[in-house]
C-alpha positions as a Markdown table, in Angstrom:
| # | Residue | x | y | z |
|---|---|---|---|---|
| 1 | Met | 85.0 | 86.1 | 129.5 |
| 2 | Leu | 87.0 | 89.0 | 130.9 |
| 3 | Lys | 87.6 | 87.1 | 134.2 |
| 4 | Met | 88.8 | 84.0 | 132.2 |
| 5 | Met | 91.2 | 86.2 | 130.2 |
| 6 | Gln | 92.5 | 87.8 | 133.4 |
| 7 | Ser | 93.0 | 84.4 | 135.0 |
| 8 | Lys | 94.9 | 83.2 | 132.0 |
| 9 | Val | 97.2 | 86.3 | 132.1 |
| 10 | Glu | 97.8 | 85.7 | 135.9 |
| 11 | Tyr | 98.6 | 82.1 | 135.2 |
| 12 | Leu | 101.1 | 83.0 | 132.4 |
| 13 | Ile | 102.7 | 85.6 | 134.7 |
| 14 | Glu | 103.3 | 82.9 | 137.3 |
| 15 | Lys | 104.8 | 80.6 | 134.6 |
| 16 | Gly | 107.1 | 83.4 | 133.5 |
| 17 | Phe | 105.7 | 83.8 | 130.0 |
| 18 | Phe | 106.3 | 87.5 | 129.8 |
| 19 | Lys | 109.8 | 87.1 | 131.1 |
| 20 | Gln | 110.4 | 84.6 | 128.3 |
| 21 | Gln | 109.1 | 87.1 | 125.8 |
| 22 | Gln | 111.1 | 90.1 | 127.2 |
| 23 | Arg | 114.2 | 89.5 | 125.1 |
| 24 | Leu | 112.1 | 89.2 | 121.9 |
| 25 | Leu | 110.4 | 92.5 | 122.7 |
| 26 | Glu | 113.7 | 94.2 | 123.3 |
| 27 | Leu | 115.2 | 92.9 | 120.0 |
| 28 | Phe | 112.0 | 94.1 | 118.3 |
| 29 | Ile | 112.4 | 97.6 | 119.7 |
| 30 | Phe | 116.2 | 97.7 | 119.3 |
| 31 | Phe | 116.1 | 96.9 | 115.6 |
| 32 | Ser | 113.2 | 99.2 | 115.0 |
| 33 | Ile | 115.5 | 102.0 | 116.2 |
| 34 | Phe | 118.7 | 100.7 | 114.6 |
| 35 | Pro | 117.6 | 98.7 | 111.5 |
| 36 | Ile | 121.0 | 97.4 | 110.5 |
| 37 | Ile | 119.9 | 93.9 | 109.4 |
| 38 | Lys | 117.5 | 93.4 | 106.5 |
| 39 | Ile | 116.3 | 90.2 | 105.0 |
| 40 | Phe | 115.0 | 90.5 | 101.4 |
| 41 | Gly | 114.8 | 94.3 | 102.0 |
| 42 | Ile | 112.7 | 93.8 | 105.1 |
| 43 | Thr | 114.1 | 94.9 | 108.5 |
| 44 | Ile | 114.7 | 92.1 | 110.9 |
| 45 | Ser | 112.4 | 93.8 | 113.5 |
| 46 | Phe | 109.4 | 92.7 | 111.4 |
| 47 | Phe | 110.3 | 89.0 | 112.0 |
| 48 | Phe | 110.7 | 89.6 | 115.7 |
| 49 | Gly | 107.3 | 91.3 | 115.8 |
| 50 | Ile | 105.6 | 88.4 | 113.9 |
| 51 | Ile | 107.2 | 85.8 | 116.3 |
| 52 | Leu | 106.1 | 87.9 | 119.3 |
| 53 | Phe | 102.5 | 88.0 | 117.9 |
| 54 | Tyr | 102.6 | 84.2 | 117.2 |
| 55 | Asn | 103.7 | 83.4 | 120.8 |
| 56 | Phe | 100.8 | 85.4 | 122.2 |
| 57 | Phe | 98.3 | 83.9 | 119.8 |
| 58 | Arg | 99.6 | 80.4 | 120.6 |
| 59 | Lys | 98.9 | 81.0 | 124.3 |
| 60 | Gly | 95.3 | 82.0 | 123.5 |
| 61 | Leu | 95.9 | 85.7 | 124.4 |
| 62 | Lys | 94.3 | 88.5 | 122.5 |
| 63 | Leu | 96.8 | 90.6 | 120.7 |
| 64 | Phe | 95.1 | 93.8 | 121.8 |
| 65 | Thr | 92.0 | 95.2 | 123.5 |
| 66 | Ile | 90.0 | 98.3 | 122.7 |
| 67 | Asn | 89.0 | 100.3 | 125.8 |
| 68 | Lys | 88.8 | 103.9 | 124.6 |
| 69 | Tyr | 86.7 | 105.8 | 122.0 |
| 70 | Thr | 90.0 | 107.3 | 120.7 |
| 71 | Glu | 91.2 | 103.8 | 119.9 |
| 72 | Ile | 88.1 | 103.2 | 117.7 |
| 73 | Phe | 89.2 | 106.2 | 115.6 |
| 74 | Leu | 92.6 | 104.7 | 115.1 |
| 75 | Leu | 90.8 | 101.5 | 113.9 |
| 76 | Leu | 88.7 | 103.7 | 111.6 |
| 77 | Phe | 91.9 | 105.3 | 110.3 |
| 78 | Val | 93.3 | 101.9 | 109.2 |
| 79 | Val | 89.9 | 101.0 | 107.7 |
| 80 | Phe | 89.9 | 104.1 | 105.5 |
| 81 | Val | 93.5 | 103.5 | 104.5 |
| 82 | Leu | 92.5 | 100.0 | 103.4 |
| 83 | Ile | 89.6 | 101.4 | 101.4 |
| 84 | Ser | 91.8 | 104.0 | 99.7 |
| 85 | Ser | 94.5 | 101.3 | 99.0 |
| 86 | Leu | 92.3 | 98.6 | 97.6 |
| 87 | Ile | 89.5 | 100.7 | 96.0 |
| 88 | Pro | 91.2 | 104.0 | 95.0 |
| 89 | Glu | 89.2 | 106.6 | 93.0 |
| 90 | Glu | 91.8 | 106.1 | 90.2 |
| 91 | Thr | 94.8 | 104.0 | 89.8 |
| 92 | Tyr | 97.9 | 106.0 | 88.9 |
| 93 | Arg | 100.4 | 103.3 | 88.3 |
| 94 | Ser | 100.5 | 99.8 | 86.9 |
| 95 | Arg | 100.7 | 97.6 | 89.9 |
| 96 | Ala | 101.0 | 93.8 | 90.3 |
| 97 | Ile | 98.7 | 92.1 | 92.9 |
| 98 | Tyr | 101.6 | 92.2 | 95.3 |
| 99 | His | 101.7 | 96.0 | 95.3 |
| 100 | Tyr | 98.0 | 96.3 | 95.8 |
| 101 | Phe | 98.3 | 94.4 | 99.1 |
| 102 | Lys | 101.7 | 95.5 | 100.3 |
| 103 | Ile | 100.9 | 98.9 | 101.8 |
| 104 | Pro | 97.5 | 97.8 | 103.3 |
| 105 | Ile | 99.3 | 94.8 | 105.0 |
| 106 | Gln | 101.9 | 97.2 | 106.3 |
| 107 | Tyr | 99.3 | 99.5 | 107.8 |
| 108 | Ile | 97.5 | 96.6 | 109.4 |
| 109 | Tyr | 100.8 | 95.4 | 110.9 |
| 110 | Trp | 101.7 | 98.9 | 112.1 |
| 111 | Val | 98.4 | 99.7 | 113.8 |
| 112 | Leu | 98.4 | 96.2 | 115.4 |
| 113 | Ile | 101.8 | 97.0 | 116.9 |
| 114 | Ala | 100.4 | 100.2 | 118.4 |
| 115 | Phe | 97.5 | 98.4 | 120.0 |
| 116 | Phe | 99.8 | 95.5 | 121.1 |
| 117 | Ile | 102.2 | 97.8 | 122.9 |
| 118 | Lys | 99.4 | 99.7 | 124.5 |
| 119 | Thr | 97.7 | 96.5 | 125.8 |
| 120 | Trp | 100.7 | 94.5 | 126.9 |
| 121 | Ile | 103.7 | 96.7 | 127.6 |
| 122 | Leu | 103.0 | 97.1 | 131.3 |
| 123 | Tyr | 103.2 | 93.3 | 131.8 |
| 124 | Phe | 106.9 | 93.4 | 130.7 |
| 125 | Asn | 109.9 | 94.9 | 132.4 |
| 126 | Val | 109.5 | 98.4 | 131.0 |
| 127 | Glu | 112.7 | 99.6 | 132.7 |
| 128 | Arg | 114.7 | 97.3 | 130.4 |
| 129 | Val | 112.7 | 98.6 | 127.4 |
| 130 | Phe | 113.8 | 102.1 | 128.2 |
| 131 | Lys | 117.4 | 100.9 | 128.7 |
| 132 | Val | 117.4 | 99.2 | 125.3 |
| 133 | Ser | 116.0 | 102.3 | 123.7 |
| 134 | Phe | 118.9 | 104.3 | 125.1 |
| 135 | Tyr | 121.6 | 102.0 | 124.0 |
| 136 | Ala | 120.0 | 101.6 | 120.5 |
| 137 | Leu | 120.1 | 105.4 | 120.2 |
| 138 | Val | 123.7 | 105.5 | 121.3 |
| 139 | Ile | 124.7 | 102.8 | 118.8 |
| 140 | Ala | 122.7 | 104.6 | 116.0 |
| 141 | Thr | 124.6 | 107.8 | 116.8 |
| 142 | Val | 128.0 | 106.1 | 116.6 |
| 143 | His | 127.0 | 104.4 | 113.4 |
| 144 | Met | 125.7 | 107.7 | 111.9 |
| 145 | Phe | 129.1 | 109.4 | 112.3 |
| 146 | Leu | 131.6 | 106.6 | 111.9 |
| 147 | Phe | 130.1 | 103.9 | 109.7 |
| 148 | Asn | 127.1 | 105.3 | 107.8 |
| 149 | His | 129.2 | 106.2 | 104.8 |
| 150 | Ile | 130.4 | 102.6 | 104.7 |
| 151 | Tyr | 127.1 | 100.8 | 105.5 |
| 152 | Tyr | 124.3 | 103.3 | 104.7 |
| 153 | Ile | 121.3 | 103.1 | 107.0 |
| 154 | Tyr | 120.2 | 106.7 | 107.9 |
| 155 | Pro | 119.6 | 109.7 | 105.7 |
| 156 | Pro | 120.3 | 112.8 | 107.9 |
| 157 | Asn | 116.6 | 113.5 | 108.4 |
| 158 | Ala | 115.9 | 109.9 | 109.3 |
| 159 | Tyr | 118.5 | 110.0 | 112.0 |
| 160 | Ala | 117.2 | 113.3 | 113.3 |
| 161 | Tyr | 113.7 | 111.8 | 113.4 |
| 162 | Ile | 114.9 | 108.9 | 115.5 |
| 163 | Val | 116.7 | 111.1 | 118.0 |
| 164 | Val | 113.6 | 113.4 | 118.3 |
| 165 | Ala | 111.3 | 110.4 | 118.8 |
| 166 | Ile | 113.4 | 108.3 | 121.1 |
| 167 | Tyr | 115.4 | 110.8 | 123.2 |
| 168 | Pro | 112.6 | 111.5 | 125.8 |
| 169 | Ile | 112.0 | 107.7 | 126.2 |
| 170 | Ala | 115.7 | 107.0 | 126.5 |
| 171 | Ser | 115.9 | 109.9 | 129.1 |
| 172 | Ile | 113.8 | 107.9 | 131.5 |
| 173 | Tyr | 116.7 | 105.4 | 131.8 |
| 174 | Ile | 119.3 | 108.1 | 131.8 |
| 175 | Gln | 117.6 | 110.2 | 134.6 |
| 176 | Lys | 117.1 | 107.1 | 136.8 |
| 177 | Asn | 120.6 | 105.8 | 136.5 |
| 178 | Phe | 122.8 | 108.9 | 136.2 |
| 179 | Asn | 123.1 | 112.2 | 137.9 |
| 180 | Phe | 122.1 | 115.6 | 136.5 |
| 181 | Ile | 125.5 | 116.4 | 135.1 |
| 182 | Ile | 125.8 | 113.1 | 133.2 |
| 183 | Phe | 122.3 | 113.4 | 132.0 |
| 184 | Ser | 123.0 | 116.8 | 130.6 |
| 185 | Phe | 126.3 | 115.7 | 129.0 |
| 186 | Ile | 124.6 | 112.7 | 127.3 |
| 187 | Ser | 121.8 | 115.0 | 126.2 |
| 188 | Phe | 124.2 | 117.5 | 124.7 |
| 189 | Ile | 125.8 | 114.7 | 122.7 |
| 190 | Phe | 122.5 | 113.9 | 121.0 |
| 191 | Ile | 121.7 | 117.6 | 120.5 |
| 192 | Ile | 125.2 | 118.3 | 118.9 |
| 193 | Ala | 124.8 | 115.2 | 116.8 |
| 194 | Val | 121.6 | 116.4 | 115.3 |
| 195 | Phe | 123.2 | 119.9 | 114.9 |
| 196 | Leu | 126.2 | 118.4 | 113.0 |
| 197 | Ile | 124.0 | 116.6 | 110.4 |
| 198 | Gly | 122.3 | 119.9 | 109.6 |
| 199 | Ser | 118.7 | 119.1 | 110.6 |
| 200 | Arg | 117.4 | 122.5 | 111.7 |
| 201 | Thr | 114.0 | 121.4 | 112.8 |
| 202 | Gly | 115.4 | 118.2 | 114.5 |
| 203 | Phe | 118.0 | 120.3 | 116.3 |
| 204 | Ser | 115.3 | 122.7 | 117.6 |
| 205 | Leu | 113.0 | 119.9 | 118.7 |
| 206 | Val | 115.7 | 117.9 | 120.6 |
| 207 | Leu | 116.8 | 121.2 | 122.3 |
| 208 | Phe | 113.1 | 121.8 | 123.2 |
| 209 | Glu | 112.8 | 118.3 | 124.6 |
| 210 | Tyr | 115.9 | 118.8 | 126.8 |
| 211 | Val | 114.7 | 122.1 | 128.2 |
| 212 | Val | 111.3 | 120.7 | 129.0 |
| 213 | Leu | 112.8 | 117.7 | 130.7 |
| 214 | Leu | 114.8 | 120.1 | 132.8 |
| 215 | Leu | 111.8 | 122.3 | 133.7 |
| 216 | Val | 109.8 | 119.3 | 134.9 |
| 217 | Gly | 112.6 | 117.8 | 136.9 |
| 218 | Gly | 112.9 | 117.8 | 140.7 |
| 219 | Lys | 112.0 | 120.8 | 142.8 |
| 220 | Ile | 115.6 | 121.8 | 143.5 |
| 221 | Arg | 116.5 | 121.6 | 139.8 |
| 222 | Arg | 113.4 | 123.6 | 138.8 |
| 223 | Phe | 114.2 | 126.2 | 141.4 |
| 224 | Phe | 117.7 | 126.9 | 140.0 |
| 225 | Ile | 116.3 | 126.9 | 136.4 |
| 226 | Tyr | 113.6 | 129.5 | 137.4 |
| 227 | Val | 116.3 | 131.6 | 139.1 |
| 228 | Leu | 118.4 | 131.4 | 135.9 |
| 229 | Ile | 115.4 | 132.5 | 133.8 |
| 230 | Met | 114.7 | 135.4 | 136.1 |
| 231 | Ile | 118.3 | 136.6 | 135.8 |
| 232 | Ser | 118.4 | 136.0 | 132.1 |
| 233 | Val | 115.3 | 137.9 | 131.1 |
| 234 | Pro | 116.6 | 141.4 | 132.0 |
| 235 | Val | 119.9 | 140.6 | 130.4 |
| 236 | Ile | 118.2 | 139.4 | 127.2 |
| 237 | Leu | 116.0 | 142.6 | 127.1 |
| 238 | Tyr | 119.1 | 144.8 | 127.5 |
| 239 | Val | 121.0 | 142.9 | 124.8 |
| 240 | Gly | 117.9 | 143.1 | 122.5 |
| 241 | Ile | 117.8 | 146.8 | 122.8 |
| 242 | Asn | 121.5 | 147.6 | 122.4 |
| 243 | Phe | 122.9 | 144.8 | 120.3 |
| 244 | Asp | 123.5 | 144.6 | 116.5 |
| 245 | Phe | 121.8 | 141.2 | 115.8 |
| 246 | Glu | 122.4 | 141.4 | 112.1 |
| 247 | Asn | 126.2 | 141.5 | 112.6 |
| 248 | Leu | 125.9 | 138.7 | 115.3 |
| 249 | Arg | 124.0 | 136.5 | 112.9 |
| 250 | Tyr | 126.7 | 136.7 | 110.3 |
| 251 | Lys | 129.4 | 136.0 | 112.9 |
| 252 | Met | 127.5 | 133.0 | 114.2 |
| 253 | Ala | 127.1 | 131.7 | 110.6 |
| 254 | Asp | 130.8 | 132.0 | 110.1 |
| 255 | Gln | 131.5 | 130.0 | 113.2 |
| 256 | Val | 128.8 | 127.3 | 112.5 |
| 257 | Glu | 129.6 | 126.8 | 108.8 |
| 258 | Pro | 132.5 | 124.4 | 109.2 |
| 259 | Tyr | 130.4 | 122.1 | 111.4 |
| 260 | Ser | 126.9 | 122.4 | 110.0 |
| 261 | Pro | 126.6 | 124.1 | 106.6 |
| 262 | Lys | 122.8 | 123.8 | 106.3 |
| 263 | Ile | 122.3 | 125.7 | 109.6 |
| 264 | Ala | 124.9 | 128.2 | 108.7 |
| 265 | Arg | 123.1 | 128.8 | 105.4 |
| 266 | Ala | 119.9 | 129.4 | 107.2 |
| 267 | Leu | 121.7 | 132.0 | 109.4 |
| 268 | Tyr | 123.1 | 133.8 | 106.4 |
| 269 | Met | 119.7 | 134.0 | 104.7 |
| 270 | Gly | 118.0 | 135.5 | 107.7 |
| 271 | Glu | 114.7 | 137.0 | 106.7 |
| 272 | Lys | 115.2 | 135.8 | 103.1 |
| 273 | Leu | 115.1 | 132.2 | 104.2 |
| 274 | Lys | 111.5 | 131.7 | 102.9 |
| 275 | Glu | 112.5 | 133.2 | 99.5 |
| 276 | Leu | 115.7 | 131.3 | 99.0 |
| 277 | Asp | 115.7 | 128.0 | 101.0 |
| 278 | Lys | 114.9 | 125.2 | 98.5 |
| 279 | Ser | 113.9 | 122.8 | 101.3 |
| 280 | Tyr | 111.2 | 125.2 | 102.5 |
| 281 | Leu | 110.1 | 126.1 | 98.9 |
| 282 | Thr | 109.8 | 122.4 | 98.0 |
| 283 | Arg | 107.6 | 121.8 | 101.0 |
| 284 | Leu | 105.3 | 124.7 | 99.8 |
| 285 | Leu | 105.2 | 123.1 | 96.3 |
| 286 | Met | 104.2 | 119.7 | 97.8 |
| 287 | Ile | 101.4 | 121.5 | 99.8 |
| 288 | Glu | 100.2 | 122.9 | 96.5 |
| 289 | Lys | 100.3 | 119.5 | 94.9 |
| 290 | Gly | 98.5 | 118.0 | 97.9 |
| 291 | Lys | 95.7 | 120.6 | 97.8 |
| 292 | Lys | 95.1 | 119.9 | 94.1 |
| 293 | Ile | 94.9 | 116.2 | 94.7 |
| 294 | Phe | 92.5 | 116.7 | 97.6 |
| 295 | Glu | 90.3 | 119.0 | 95.4 |
| 296 | Lys | 90.0 | 116.2 | 92.8 |
| 297 | His | 89.8 | 113.2 | 95.2 |
| 298 | Pro | 88.6 | 114.3 | 98.6 |
| 299 | Phe | 87.1 | 111.2 | 100.0 |
| 300 | Phe | 89.6 | 108.3 | 99.6 |
| 301 | Gly | 92.5 | 110.1 | 97.9 |
| 302 | Val | 94.6 | 108.5 | 95.2 |
| 303 | Gly | 95.5 | 105.4 | 97.2 |
| 304 | Ala | 98.2 | 104.7 | 99.8 |
| 305 | Gly | 101.7 | 105.1 | 98.4 |
| 306 | Asn | 100.6 | 106.9 | 95.3 |
| 307 | Phe | 101.6 | 110.5 | 96.1 |
| 308 | Thr | 104.9 | 110.3 | 94.4 |
| 309 | Tyr | 103.4 | 108.4 | 91.4 |
| 310 | Tyr | 100.6 | 110.9 | 90.8 |
| 311 | Gly | 101.5 | 113.5 | 88.1 |
| 312 | Glu | 99.9 | 116.8 | 89.1 |
| 313 | Asp | 100.1 | 120.0 | 87.1 |
| 314 | Ile | 102.3 | 122.0 | 89.4 |
| 315 | Asn | 104.4 | 125.1 | 88.5 |
| 316 | Pro | 107.7 | 125.3 | 90.4 |
| 317 | Arg | 108.8 | 128.5 | 88.6 |
| 318 | Ala | 105.6 | 130.3 | 89.6 |
| 319 | Leu | 106.4 | 129.6 | 93.2 |
| 320 | Ser | 110.1 | 130.6 | 93.0 |
| 321 | Lys | 112.8 | 131.0 | 90.4 |
| 322 | His | 115.1 | 129.0 | 92.7 |
| 323 | Leu | 113.2 | 125.8 | 92.0 |
| 324 | His | 115.1 | 124.5 | 89.0 |
| 325 | Lys | 114.1 | 120.8 | 88.7 |
| 326 | Thr | 111.5 | 119.6 | 86.2 |
| 327 | Ile | 107.9 | 119.1 | 87.0 |
| 328 | Trp | 108.4 | 115.4 | 86.7 |
| 329 | Ser | 111.1 | 115.5 | 89.3 |
| 330 | Tyr | 109.1 | 117.4 | 91.8 |
| 331 | Asn | 106.1 | 115.1 | 91.2 |
| 332 | Lys | 108.4 | 112.2 | 92.4 |
| 333 | Thr | 109.3 | 114.1 | 95.6 |
| 334 | Ser | 108.1 | 113.0 | 99.0 |
| 335 | Pro | 105.2 | 115.0 | 100.4 |
| 336 | Gln | 107.4 | 115.8 | 103.4 |
| 337 | Asn | 104.4 | 116.1 | 105.6 |
| 338 | Ser | 102.6 | 113.2 | 107.2 |
| 339 | Phe | 99.2 | 114.8 | 107.3 |
| 340 | Leu | 99.4 | 116.1 | 103.8 |
| 341 | Met | 100.4 | 112.6 | 102.6 |
| 342 | Ile | 97.4 | 111.0 | 104.4 |
| 343 | Leu | 95.0 | 113.6 | 103.1 |
| 344 | Ala | 96.2 | 113.2 | 99.5 |
| 345 | Glu | 96.6 | 109.4 | 99.5 |
| 346 | Asn | 93.8 | 108.3 | 101.9 |
| 347 | Gly | 91.3 | 111.1 | 101.9 |
| 348 | Ile | 89.4 | 113.3 | 104.4 |
| 349 | Phe | 88.0 | 110.4 | 106.4 |
| 350 | Ala | 91.4 | 108.8 | 107.2 |
| 351 | Thr | 92.8 | 112.3 | 108.0 |
| 352 | Ile | 90.1 | 113.2 | 110.4 |
| 353 | Ser | 90.3 | 109.8 | 112.1 |
| 354 | Leu | 94.0 | 110.1 | 112.8 |
| 355 | Gly | 93.7 | 113.8 | 113.5 |
| 356 | Ile | 91.2 | 113.0 | 116.3 |
| 357 | Val | 93.6 | 110.5 | 117.9 |
| 358 | Phe | 96.4 | 113.1 | 117.8 |
| 359 | Leu | 94.3 | 115.9 | 119.2 |
| 360 | Val | 92.8 | 113.8 | 122.1 |
| 361 | Ile | 96.4 | 112.7 | 123.1 |
| 362 | Leu | 97.5 | 116.3 | 122.8 |
| 363 | Phe | 94.9 | 117.7 | 125.2 |
| 364 | Lys | 94.7 | 114.7 | 127.6 |
| 365 | Gly | 98.5 | 114.8 | 128.0 |
| 366 | Leu | 98.5 | 118.4 | 129.4 |
| 367 | Lys | 97.6 | 117.0 | 132.8 |
| 368 | Phe | 101.2 | 115.7 | 133.1 |
| 369 | Phe | 102.5 | 119.3 | 133.1 |
| 370 | Phe | 100.0 | 120.8 | 135.5 |
| 371 | Ile | 98.5 | 118.0 | 137.7 |
| 372 | Ile | 100.4 | 114.7 | 137.7 |
| 373 | Gln | 104.0 | 114.7 | 138.8 |
| 374 | Asn | 106.8 | 112.1 | 138.6 |
| 375 | Asp | 105.1 | 110.0 | 136.0 |
| 376 | Val | 107.2 | 108.7 | 133.1 |
| 377 | Arg | 104.3 | 109.2 | 130.8 |
| 378 | Leu | 105.3 | 112.8 | 130.8 |
| 379 | Asn | 108.3 | 111.6 | 128.7 |
| 380 | Phe | 106.0 | 109.9 | 126.4 |
| 381 | Tyr | 104.0 | 113.1 | 126.0 |
| 382 | Ile | 107.2 | 115.2 | 125.4 |
| 383 | Ser | 108.1 | 112.7 | 122.6 |
| 384 | Phe | 104.5 | 113.0 | 121.3 |
| 385 | Ile | 104.5 | 116.8 | 121.1 |
| 386 | Ala | 107.9 | 116.8 | 119.3 |
| 387 | Leu | 106.8 | 114.1 | 116.8 |
| 388 | Phe | 103.5 | 115.9 | 116.3 |
| 389 | Phe | 105.2 | 119.0 | 115.1 |
| 390 | Tyr | 107.8 | 117.0 | 113.2 |
| 391 | Ser | 105.0 | 115.3 | 111.2 |
| 392 | Phe | 104.3 | 118.6 | 109.5 |
| 393 | Ile | 107.7 | 118.7 | 107.8 |
| 394 | Leu | 108.5 | 115.0 | 107.5 |
| 395 | Val | 106.7 | 111.7 | 106.7 |
| 396 | Thr | 106.9 | 110.0 | 110.1 |
| 397 | Thr | 104.0 | 107.5 | 109.9 |
| 398 | Met | 105.6 | 105.1 | 107.4 |
| 399 | Gly | 107.6 | 102.9 | 109.6 |
| 400 | Thr | 107.5 | 100.6 | 112.6 |
| 401 | Leu | 109.0 | 103.0 | 115.1 |
| 402 | Phe | 106.2 | 105.5 | 114.8 |
| 403 | Trp | 103.6 | 102.9 | 115.7 |
| 404 | Ile | 105.6 | 101.5 | 118.6 |
| 405 | Leu | 105.6 | 105.0 | 120.0 |
| 406 | Met | 101.9 | 105.4 | 119.2 |
| 407 | Gly | 101.4 | 102.4 | 121.6 |
| 408 | Phe | 103.2 | 104.4 | 124.3 |
| 409 | Tyr | 101.2 | 107.5 | 123.5 |
| 410 | Leu | 97.9 | 105.7 | 123.9 |
| 411 | Ile | 98.8 | 104.8 | 127.5 |
| 412 | Ile | 98.7 | 108.6 | 128.2 |
| 413 | Leu | 94.9 | 108.3 | 127.9 |
| 414 | Tyr | 94.5 | 105.9 | 130.8 |
| 415 | Lys | 94.0 | 106.9 | 134.4 |
| 416 | Asn | 95.5 | 105.1 | 137.4 |
| 417 | Val | 98.4 | 103.7 | 135.4 |
| 418 | Arg | 101.8 | 103.8 | 137.0 |
| 419 | Ile | 104.9 | 102.7 | 135.1 |
C-alpha cells in the first residue's frame, strides 16, 4: 500500500501536479497572514485551503500521514476538543445547532491543516513559500500603519503576533537573498513596527528572534558578535555599578512616549508595573477565573468557545483597586492565555495532549542550536519558541496561521530532512 502511494506521488510529480498546486498553496498562506478579503465573515484563505484539499483528494492522495507518537497526541487533542464542544459538562449559553458544530469543525480543519503542511510541504517549492511569507508580512506592515484605520484588519496585538510568528520564517528568504546589512535593516523595520504599536511582549520577542538569528549565523558573523559581547560585558558591569538607572528610566520614558505610549508607561511604572498595569492585572484575573472553572469542570471544561460566556464569581477589586469594570465585563474578557483557555474550555485531557506536543518539539528542537548547523528548521524552531511564550499572554491557537506553523514545527521532529 505504501509503495503504491509512493508510486502515485512520483507519477504526480512527473505530471507537474505539485507545481500546479503551488500558487494555490501560496495564496492560502498569503491570506492567512494578511486576511484582507472575507466572504460572509470567513477569510478567503479558508476557501483556498478547501480547494487544495479537494484537489489532493481528487487525485487519490491522503491528506496527511501519521508517523510519530507526538502526532497521535495532537490527534487526541482534537478528539478531546470535540468531546468538550459536543458534550460539555454544562451548557452556558443558548446555542443553535450551527454554533454547536462551528468550533468543532474549525478545530478539525485547523489540525488537518497542520498535518497537511507537515506531510506535503516538502513536495512544493518551499523557497517560494518563504518568499510569499516575507511579502505578506511586508504588506501587512504597510497596511497596519497606513490603511488599518480605514479598513480595519489588525488589532495591535494581532499584528504583533503575526510578526513574532512569521518573522523567523520570512528571514529564511531575506538571509538567502540579501546581505547582512539589508537583513538587519529589514529586521529593524519589523522590530520598530511592533515597538510603535505598543506591544511590549511582541517587541521583546521579535528582538529576541533577531538576536538569536544573528548568533546562529555564519562563523564570521558569530565571531564579531562574540567579540562585541566580550567588549560589552565589562562596560555593562561598570555602568551597572556607577549609573543612576532610576533617572535613566524616566529619561527613556520621556523619549519613548511620543512614539509608543504603552511602553513609556511601563517604563514610568518601573517596579510598580505589577500593581498598576491594567493589562497585567486583567491577565491575573483571568487566571483566577480559569482556575475556578477548572476546579468545577476539570475533565472536559465548559466547552470550546465558552470561556467568555461563562459567568464566574470573580472579584476584580479584591485583586486591585485599579480594576474598575463590572464583573460582567471582566467575565466577557478573553482569557489572554492559550493554555488557560484550553484548560478551562476543553479540560485537563486536551491540555495535557497539546502540552506534550509542545514539550516534545521544545526539547527535540534543541539539536538545531547545538548539533545541526545550516538547517532552516532552526528558523522554524525560533518561531516556535517565541510563539510558545507568546501563548501564555495571548490566545494564539484560534486561527489558521497558528496551525500552518504547527505543520512546520512538526517537521522539526523528523531526522534526515533537508529543506
